[in-house]
C-alpha positions as CSV (number, residue, x, y, z in Angstrom):
1,X,-5.1,34.0,-12.2
2,X,-6.8,33.1,-15.6
3,X,-8.3,29.8,-16.1
4,X,-7.9,27.3,-19.0
5,X,-11.1,25.7,-19.4
6,X,-10.4,22.2,-21.2
7,X,-12.5,19.4,-22.3
8,X,-10.3,17.5,-24.1
9,X,-11.6,17.1,-27.6
10,X,-8.2,15.3,-28.7
11,X,-6.3,14.7,-25.3
12,X,-4.6,11.4,-27.1
13,X,-2.4,9.1,-24.8
14,X,0.1,6.9,-26.2
15,X,1.0,3.8,-24.5
16,X,1.9,0.2,-24.9
17,X,-0.5,-2.1,-26.9
18,X,-2.5,-4.2,-24.6
19,X,-1.7,-8.2,-25.4
20,X,-3.6,-9.5,-22.7
21,X,-5.6,-7.5,-20.1
22,X,-6.9,-10.1,-17.8
23,X,-5.2,-9.9,-14.4
24,X,-3.0,-13.0,-13.8
25,X,-3.4,-15.3,-10.7
26,X,-2.1,-13.6,-7.7
27,X,1.6,-14.9,-6.6
28,X,2.2,-15.9,-3.3
29,X,4.4,-13.5,-1.8
30,X,7.8,-14.4,-1.3
31,X,8.5,-16.7,1.5
32,X,8.9,-15.5,5.2
33,X,12.8,-15.1,6.1
34,X,14.2,-17.7,8.2
35,X,15.4,-15.5,10.8
36,X,13.5,-14.7,14.5
37,X,10.9,-12.2,14.7
38,X,11.1,-8.8,16.3
39,X,10.8,-8.8,20.1
40,X,7.7,-6.4,19.4
41,X,5.7,-9.3,17.7
42,X,5.8,-11.1,20.8
43,X,4.8,-8.4,23.0
44,X,1.8,-7.6,20.8
45,X,0.5,-10.9,20.2
46,X,0.4,-12.0,24.0
47,X,-1.4,-8.6,24.8
48,X,-3.5,-9.0,21.8
49,X,-4.5,-12.7,22.9
50,X,-5.1,-11.5,26.7
51,X,-7.8,-8.5,25.5
52,X,-9.4,-10.8,23.3
53,X,-9.9,-13.7,26.2
54,X,-10.9,-10.8,29.0
55,X,-12.4,-7.7,27.1
56,X,-15.9,-7.7,27.8
57,X,-18.9,-5.0,29.1
58,X,-20.8,-6.1,32.1
59,X,-23.4,-7.1,29.6
60,X,-21.2,-9.5,27.8
61,X,-20.3,-7.4,24.5
62,X,-16.9,-8.7,23.2
63,X,-14.6,-7.6,20.4
64,X,-14.7,-9.8,17.5
65,X,-11.7,-8.4,15.8
66,X,-8.7,-6.7,17.3
67,X,-5.5,-5.7,15.3
68,X,-2.4,-3.9,16.3
69,X,-0.4,-2.3,13.8
70,X,3.2,-0.5,14.9
71,X,4.9,1.5,12.6
72,X,8.4,2.3,13.4
73,X,9.7,5.8,11.5
74,X,13.5,6.8,11.3
75,X,13.9,9.8,9.2
76,X,16.4,12.1,7.7
77,X,15.7,15.7,6.4
78,X,18.6,17.8,5.2
79,X,17.5,21.1,3.6
80,X,19.9,23.8,2.0
81,X,19.5,27.2,0.2
82,X,22.1,29.9,-1.3
83,X,24.9,27.7,0.2
84,X,23.5,27.7,3.8
85,X,22.2,24.9,5.9
86,X,18.3,25.2,7.1
87,X,17.5,22.1,8.5
88,X,19.3,18.7,9.5
89,X,17.2,16.5,11.3
90,X,16.9,12.6,12.4
91,X,14.0,11.6,14.1
92,X,12.9,8.2,15.3
93,X,9.4,7.4,16.5
94,X,6.7,4.5,16.6
95,X,3.0,4.9,16.0
96,X,0.4,2.4,17.4
97,X,-2.8,1.8,15.5
98,X,-5.6,0.0,17.1
99,X,-8.5,-1.5,15.1
100,X,-11.2,-2.8,16.9
101,X,-14.6,-4.2,16.0
102,X,-17.7,-4.7,18.0
103,X,-20.6,-7.1,16.7
104,X,-20.2,-9.1,14.2
105,X,-18.6,-9.4,10.5
106,X,-22.2,-8.6,9.1
107,X,-22.9,-5.7,11.3
108,X,-20.3,-3.6,13.6
109,X,-19.5,-0.3,14.9
110,X,-17.8,0.6,11.4
111,X,-21.5,0.8,9.9
112,X,-22.3,4.3,8.5
113,X,-24.8,6.2,10.8
114,X,-27.3,7.3,8.3
115,X,-28.6,10.9,8.8
116,X,-25.6,12.2,10.9
117,X,-23.1,13.3,8.3
118,X,-19.6,11.9,7.9
119,X,-18.5,8.5,8.2
120,X,-17.4,9.0,12.1
121,X,-14.6,6.3,11.7
122,X,-16.9,4.3,9.5
123,X,-15.3,1.8,7.1
124,X,-11.9,1.9,9.1
125,X,-12.1,-0.7,11.7
126,X,-12.5,1.9,14.3
127,X,-9.2,3.1,13.5
128,X,-8.0,6.7,13.1
129,X,-6.5,7.7,16.5
130,X,-2.8,6.7,16.3
131,X,-0.5,6.7,19.5
132,X,2.8,7.0,20.1
133,X,4.9,4.1,21.9
134,X,7.9,3.7,23.2
135,X,10.9,3.2,20.8
136,X,12.6,0.8,23.2
137,X,11.2,-2.6,23.3
138,X,10.5,-2.4,27.1
139,X,7.7,-5.0,27.8
140,X,6.1,-3.2,30.5
141,X,5.8,-0.1,29.0
142,X,4.5,-1.0,25.6
143,X,2.1,-3.3,27.2
144,X,0.6,-0.3,29.3
145,X,0.3,1.6,26.1
146,X,-1.3,-1.2,24.6
147,X,-3.5,-1.6,27.5
148,X,-4.7,2.0,27.7
149,X,-5.1,2.4,24.0
150,X,-7.0,-1.1,23.7
151,X,-9.4,0.1,26.4
152,X,-10.0,3.5,24.9
153,X,-10.9,1.8,21.4
154,X,-13.1,-0.7,23.1
155,X,-15.2,1.9,24.7
156,X,-15.4,3.7,21.7
157,X,-16.5,0.7,19.8
158,X,-19.2,0.0,22.3
159,X,-20.8,3.2,22.2
160,X,-20.6,3.6,18.3
161,X,-22.0,0.1,18.0
162,X,-25.2,1.0,20.1
163,X,-25.5,4.1,18.0
164,X,-25.6,1.8,14.8
165,X,-28.2,-0.6,16.3
166,X,-30.2,2.6,16.8
167,X,-29.7,3.9,13.9
168,X,-30.8,0.8,12.1
169,X,-34.1,0.4,14.0
170,X,-35.1,4.0,13.1
171,X,-34.0,4.2,9.3
172,X,-35.3,2.6,6.2
173,X,-33.2,-0.2,5.5
174,X,-30.6,0.2,2.9
175,X,-31.0,-1.4,-0.5
176,X,-27.9,-3.3,-0.6
177,X,-27.5,-4.6,2.8
178,X,-23.7,-5.8,2.8
179,X,-21.5,-7.0,5.4
180,X,-19.0,-4.3,7.3
181,X,-16.1,-6.5,7.2
182,X,-15.0,-9.2,4.6
183,X,-13.5,-12.8,5.7
184,X,-9.9,-13.0,4.4
185,X,-7.2,-15.8,4.8
186,X,-4.7,-14.8,7.5
187,X,-1.2,-14.0,6.5
188,X,2.1,-14.9,8.1
189,X,5.1,-13.1,6.4
190,X,8.0,-11.7,7.7
191,X,11.1,-9.8,5.8
192,X,14.1,-8.4,7.1
193,X,14.0,-5.0,8.8
194,X,15.8,-2.1,6.9
195,X,17.7,0.7,8.5
196,X,18.9,4.2,6.9
197,X,22.2,4.6,5.6
198,X,22.2,8.3,5.0
199,X,26.0,10.0,5.6
200,X,24.3,13.3,7.0
201,X,27.5,15.5,7.0
202,X,28.5,14.2,3.2
203,X,25.1,14.9,2.1
204,X,25.0,18.7,3.9
205,X,28.3,19.6,2.2
206,X,26.9,18.4,-1.2
207,X,23.4,20.0,-1.2
208,X,25.1,23.4,0.2
209,X,27.3,23.4,-2.6
210,X,24.9,22.4,-5.1
211,X,22.2,25.2,-3.4
212,X,25.0,28.1,-4.2
213,X,23.9,28.2,-7.9
214,X,20.9,30.3,-7.1
215,X,23.0,33.1,-6.0
216,X,24.0,33.8,-9.6
217,X,20.4,34.5,-10.3
218,X,19.0,37.8,-8.5
219,X,15.3,37.1,-9.9
220,X,15.4,33.8,-8.1
221,X,13.6,35.0,-4.7
222,X,13.5,31.4,-3.1
223,X,15.3,28.1,-3.4
224,X,16.0,24.7,-2.0
225,X,17.9,21.6,-2.4
226,X,16.9,19.1,-0.3
227,X,17.1,15.2,1.0
228,X,14.7,13.4,2.7
229,X,14.8,9.9,3.7
230,X,12.3,7.6,6.1
231,X,12.1,3.8,6.8
232,X,9.1,2.4,8.0
233,X,9.0,-1.1,9.7
234,X,5.8,-1.9,10.0
235,X,4.2,-4.9,12.3
236,X,0.4,-6.1,12.0
237,X,-0.9,-8.6,14.3
238,X,-4.6,-9.7,14.1
239,X,-6.9,-11.9,16.3
240,X,-7.8,-13.8,13.0
241,X,-4.0,-14.9,13.0
242,X,-2.1,-12.6,10.9
243,X,1.5,-11.7,11.5
244,X,3.5,-9.2,9.2
245,X,6.6,-7.7,9.3
246,X,7.2,-5.6,6.2
247,X,9.7,-2.5,5.7
248,X,9.8,0.1,3.3
249,X,12.5,2.7,2.3
250,X,11.5,6.1,0.7
251,X,14.3,8.9,-0.2
252,X,14.1,11.7,-2.0
253,X,16.1,14.5,-3.7
254,X,14.3,17.8,-4.3
255,X,15.3,21.0,-5.8
256,X,13.0,24.0,-6.3
257,X,13.0,27.8,-7.7
258,X,10.4,30.5,-7.2
259,X,10.4,34.0,-8.5
260,X,7.5,36.4,-9.4
261,X,6.6,37.9,-12.5
262,X,6.3,41.9,-13.3
263,X,2.4,41.2,-12.9
264,X,2.7,39.8,-9.2
265,X,2.1,36.3,-10.6
266,X,4.1,33.9,-7.9
267,X,5.7,31.1,-10.1
268,X,7.9,28.1,-9.0
269,X,9.3,25.0,-10.7
270,X,10.5,21.8,-9.0
271,X,12.1,18.3,-9.8
272,X,12.2,15.0,-7.5
273,X,14.7,12.4,-7.8
274,X,13.0,9.3,-5.8
275,X,14.7,6.0,-4.8
276,X,14.3,3.2,-2.6
277,X,17.9,2.6,-1.8
278,X,20.9,5.0,-1.2
279,X,22.7,3.7,-4.1
280,X,19.5,4.9,-6.4
281,X,20.0,8.4,-5.8
282,X,21.2,11.1,-7.9
283,X,24.9,12.3,-8.0
284,X,25.9,16.0,-7.8
285,X,26.1,16.3,-11.5
286,X,22.5,15.0,-12.2
287,X,21.4,17.1,-9.0
288,X,23.2,20.3,-10.4
289,X,21.6,19.7,-13.8
290,X,18.4,19.3,-12.3
291,X,18.8,22.4,-10.4
292,X,19.8,24.6,-13.4
293,X,16.9,23.6,-15.6
294,X,14.5,24.5,-13.0
295,X,16.0,27.7,-12.7
296,X,16.1,28.1,-16.5
297,X,12.3,26.9,-16.5
298,X,10.9,29.2,-14.0
299,X,12.9,32.3,-15.3
300,X,11.4,31.4,-19.0
301,X,7.9,31.5,-17.2
302,X,8.5,34.7,-15.7
303,X,8.8,36.2,-19.1
304,X,5.8,34.0,-20.6
305,X,2.4,35.3,-21.6
306,X,-0.7,34.8,-19.8
307,X,-3.3,32.7,-21.5
308,X,-7.1,33.4,-22.1
309,X,-9.9,31.3,-21.1
310,X,-10.0,28.3,-23.6
311,X,-11.7,25.3,-24.8
312,X,-10.5,22.9,-26.8
313,X,-8.0,20.1,-27.9
314,X,-4.8,19.4,-25.6
315,X,-2.2,16.8,-25.1
316,X,-1.0,15.7,-21.8
317,X,2.2,14.2,-21.6
318,X,4.3,12.3,-18.9
319,X,3.6,13.3,-15.3
320,X,0.8,15.5,-16.4
321,X,-1.1,12.7,-17.7
322,X,-0.6,10.6,-14.2
323,X,-1.9,13.4,-12.3
324,X,-4.6,14.1,-14.4
325,X,-5.9,10.1,-14.1
326,X,-4.8,9.9,-10.3
327,X,-7.1,13.0,-9.4
328,X,-10.0,12.4,-11.7
329,X,-10.6,8.6,-12.3
330,X,-8.4,7.1,-9.5
331,X,-9.9,8.5,-6.2
332,X,-13.5,7.9,-7.5
333,X,-12.9,4.2,-7.8
334,X,-11.8,3.7,-4.6
335,X,-14.0,1.3,-2.6
336,X,-15.3,3.3,0.6
337,X,-16.4,6.1,-1.8
338,X,-18.9,3.9,-3.2
339,X,-20.2,2.9,0.1
340,X,-20.8,6.4,1.9
341,X,-23.7,8.4,1.6
342,X,-21.5,11.4,2.0
343,X,-19.4,10.7,-1.6
344,X,-20.9,11.7,-4.8
345,X,-20.7,8.0,-6.2
346,X,-19.6,9.0,-9.7
347,X,-19.0,5.3,-10.9
348,X,-21.0,3.5,-8.2
349,X,-23.9,2.3,-10.6
350,X,-21.4,2.2,-13.8
351,X,-20.2,-1.8,-13.3
352,X,-20.4,-3.2,-16.9
353,X,-20.7,0.2,-18.6
354,X,-18.2,2.6,-20.4
355,X,-16.4,5.1,-18.6
356,X,-13.6,5.6,-21.1
357,X,-12.9,5.2,-24.9
358,X,-12.6,1.6,-26.0
359,X,-9.0,1.8,-26.7
360,X,-8.2,2.7,-22.9
361,X,-8.0,0.2,-20.1
362,X,-6.9,1.1,-16.7
363,X,-4.9,-1.4,-14.2
364,X,-4.1,-0.8,-10.7
365,X,-0.6,-3.0,-9.5
366,X,0.9,-2.4,-6.4
367,X,2.8,-5.7,-7.0
368,X,5.3,-4.1,-9.4
369,X,8.5,-2.5,-7.7
370,X,10.0,-1.1,-10.6
371,X,8.9,0.8,-14.3
372,X,12.2,0.3,-16.1
373,X,14.9,1.8,-13.7
374,X,12.6,4.0,-12.0
375,X,11.4,2.8,-8.4
376,X,7.9,2.9,-7.9
377,X,6.2,4.2,-4.8
378,X,2.9,2.6,-5.0
379,X,5.0,-1.0,-4.3
380,X,3.8,-2.9,-1.7
381,X,3.5,-6.9,-0.7
382,X,0.7,-6.3,1.7
383,X,-1.8,-3.8,2.5
384,X,-2.5,-2.4,5.6
385,X,-5.2,-5.1,6.8
386,X,-2.8,-7.9,6.1
387,X,-4.3,-8.6,2.6
388,X,-1.8,-9.4,0.0
389,X,-1.3,-7.0,-2.7
390,X,-2.9,-7.9,-6.0
391,X,-3.1,-6.6,-9.7
392,X,-6.7,-5.0,-10.6
393,X,-7.9,-4.7,-13.7
394,X,-10.0,-1.6,-13.0
395,X,-11.4,-0.8,-16.9
396,X,-11.0,-3.1,-19.7
397,X,-11.3,-1.7,-23.2
398,X,-13.3,1.3,-21.5
399,X,-15.7,-0.7,-19.7
400,X,-15.5,-0.2,-15.6
401,X,-15.1,-3.8,-14.3
402,X,-14.6,-3.4,-10.6
403,X,-13.0,-1.2,-7.6
404,X,-10.2,-0.8,-5.6
405,X,-11.2,-3.1,-2.4
406,X,-10.4,-3.0,1.3
407,X,-11.9,-5.3,3.7
408,X,-15.2,-3.1,3.4
409,X,-17.6,-4.9,1.2
410,X,-19.7,-3.9,-1.7
411,X,-22.6,-5.3,-3.6
412,X,-21.2,-7.8,-5.7
413,X,-17.9,-7.3,-4.4
414,X,-17.4,-9.4,-1.1
415,X,-13.7,-9.4,-0.6
416,X,-10.5,-7.2,-0.6
417,X,-8.2,-6.9,-3.4
418,X,-5.5,-5.8,-1.6
419,X,-6.0,-2.1,-1.6
420,X,-6.9,-1.5,2.1
421,X,-4.1,1.2,3.2
422,X,-3.7,4.2,5.6
423,X,-1.2,6.3,7.0
424,X,-0.1,5.5,10.3
425,X,-2.5,7.3,12.9
426,X,-5.3,7.3,10.5
427,X,-8.1,4.9,9.4
428,X,-7.7,2.1,6.6
429,X,-9.4,3.1,3.5
430,X,-9.0,1.7,0.0
431,X,-6.2,3.8,-2.2
432,X,-4.8,3.1,-5.3
433,X,-1.3,1.7,-5.6
434,X,0.4,1.9,-9.0
435,X,-2.2,2.9,-11.6
436,X,-1.3,2.5,-15.1
437,X,-3.2,3.6,-18.1
438,X,-2.8,1.2,-21.1
439,X,-3.9,2.2,-24.9
440,X,-4.1,0.0,-27.9
441,X,-3.9,3.1,-30.0
442,X,0.2,4.1,-29.7
443,X,1.7,6.9,-32.1
444,X,4.8,8.5,-31.8
445,X,4.8,11.8,-30.3
446,X,5.5,13.8,-33.8
447,X,2.3,11.8,-34.9
448,X,0.6,12.7,-31.7
449,X,1.4,16.4,-32.1
450,X,0.2,16.3,-35.8
451,X,-2.9,15.0,-34.8
452,X,-3.5,17.8,-32.3
453,X,-2.8,20.2,-35.1
454,X,-5.4,18.4,-37.2
455,X,-7.9,18.5,-34.8
456,X,-7.4,22.2,-33.8
457,X,-8.0,22.7,-37.7
458,X,-11.3,21.0,-37.4
459,X,-12.6,23.0,-34.4
460,X,-11.4,26.0,-36.1
461,X,-8.8,26.7,-33.3
462,X,-5.8,28.6,-34.0
463,X,-3.9,26.4,-31.7
464,X,-3.8,24.0,-29.3
465,X,-2.3,23.1,-25.7
466,X,0.7,20.7,-24.6
467,X,0.7,20.2,-21.0
468,X,4.2,18.9,-20.2
469,X,3.9,19.1,-16.2
470,X,1.8,19.5,-13.6
471,X,2.4,20.2,-9.9
472,X,-0.8,18.6,-8.7
473,X,-4.2,18.9,-8.3
474,X,-7.7,18.2,-6.3
475,X,-10.9,16.8,-7.0
476,X,-14.5,16.9,-5.4
477,X,-16.0,13.7,-4.8
478,X,-18.3,14.5,-1.8
479,X,-22.2,14.4,-2.6
480,X,-22.5,18.0,-1.3
481,X,-20.0,19.4,-3.7
482,X,-19.7,19.6,-7.5
483,X,-18.5,16.7,-9.0
484,X,-15.4,18.6,-10.6
485,X,-11.6,18.7,-10.8
486,X,-9.1,21.2,-11.1
487,X,-5.5,20.4,-11.7
488,X,-2.6,22.6,-11.7
489,X,-0.3,22.8,-14.9
490,X,3.1,24.5,-14.3
491,X,4.8,24.3,-17.8
492,X,2.3,24.5,-20.8
493,X,3.0,25.4,-24.2
494,X,0.8,26.6,-26.9
495,X,0.6,24.5,-30.2
496,X,0.3,26.5,-33.5
497,X,-1.5,25.2,-36.2
498,X,0.0,27.4,-38.9
499,X,3.4,25.7,-37.7
500,X,5.2,28.4,-35.5
501,X,7.3,27.4,-32.8
502,X,5.6,26.2,-29.2
503,X,5.1,29.1,-27.2
504,X,5.4,28.6,-23.3
505,X,2.6,30.2,-21.1
506,X,1.7,30.6,-17.5
507,X,-2.0,31.2,-15.8
508,X,-3.0,27.9,-16.6
509,X,-5.4,25.9,-14.6
510,X,-7.4,22.6,-16.0
511,X,-10.9,22.8,-14.9
512,X,-14.0,20.2,-15.8
513,X,-16.2,17.6,-14.7
514,X,-14.6,13.9,-14.9
515,X,-17.8,11.7,-17.1
516,X,-17.6,14.9,-19.7
517,X,-14.0,14.9,-19.6
518,X,-13.2,11.2,-20.1
519,X,-15.8,11.0,-22.7
520,X,-14.0,13.4,-24.8
521,X,-10.5,11.9,-24.8
């Protein structure tokens, strides 16, 4: 596959003007519902209290912090192809995460051991080994699982804390000796538990019928029409007094089609509908139309010409610009990456300095549940350390102001801003919620295309590129690798200076380095 090398000499982003960038005061979350706590809350609280009172080594070492997080996951998956049902599964499970810290807020077992390579569980409270527990609220069985996993976490924490202390004595003191864990106000919150309301039989029939469309197209070698749904009911209790019960429902309808070009290149297209309630899922007409468009597009790509290597101006539209900023900027301003010696720390020493053009600002706001009619998957009320979600102004008029913070402090940033997140079974790290790029330069799309052509003329290029959609991407942030990125466009057009119709092309990758790329937007 050929690569397109882009430095974004004229990548202009149209967006709303900024009337006031400063983050407003964080609103308190909705009041807790007046309903009985789930039985699991009492079991977790009692066992946590018992462990904090009695857990100790012979020399008196005790945990100073303990948290239990239980994620109760109920999921449904239905997949069809060519009129046949391939998968119809319903699953239920509970994952326990134990976060246990030995030492104190200033120095504990999560401190990175310098010279060893890899964090070894650092910055995440010693978590990262989730365990399954009973889905029934059996106090005896659950307490046994809690005791067994707490004991294991304590043994691991004690051993690692001893290694941390030894490492501190044998290595040069760090320039910024910040605390390992921030102190935050405990939160108490409870919301109603959610449940899936998916009629599997009805959805199986609907999706099978829609998937038959691909039978009309012999050049479509693989296709799928699928539904997935999950409800995550989470409980978090901590030794600091936090008790939180939250629920999250994620629903998705997915259509895809694949083919192969004459030269052997694999080509695929997909479309996704996301919703947070069943009534927000698309009807059959919308799904069928999306499936038809996916098929038409991938067959058009099959006939599209391959691109040649290119450096020059381009426009990123819609999801393409979102993926670009998520991969290339978003991951590099996550707080834990500024603290680890294994990370490249692209922006660590750039607070107060320009990192983007002055007409761009970047906000991450997980408190926003919808953008227009679109449900946002980055919405949450509390992060996975019990800190209320907060709107964070990351870049103001091109200048970097802060990072996405969990409870792992940085020099100059002593507290979390509600971005400590985890997948069940993994350690907590800082992560993006809803990342929004805002621009004070707003133009119509027609004007944007005209500006692209003018920039091509200025650079003496016969054409520029228009990136309509991107399937994904990846970026290298570690110190040992190149500070580079690669994103994978799937719908790309040549935009000709002489006014010829835009031409669909294939075989495009976008590669580059972050700082150079951002400086040329």
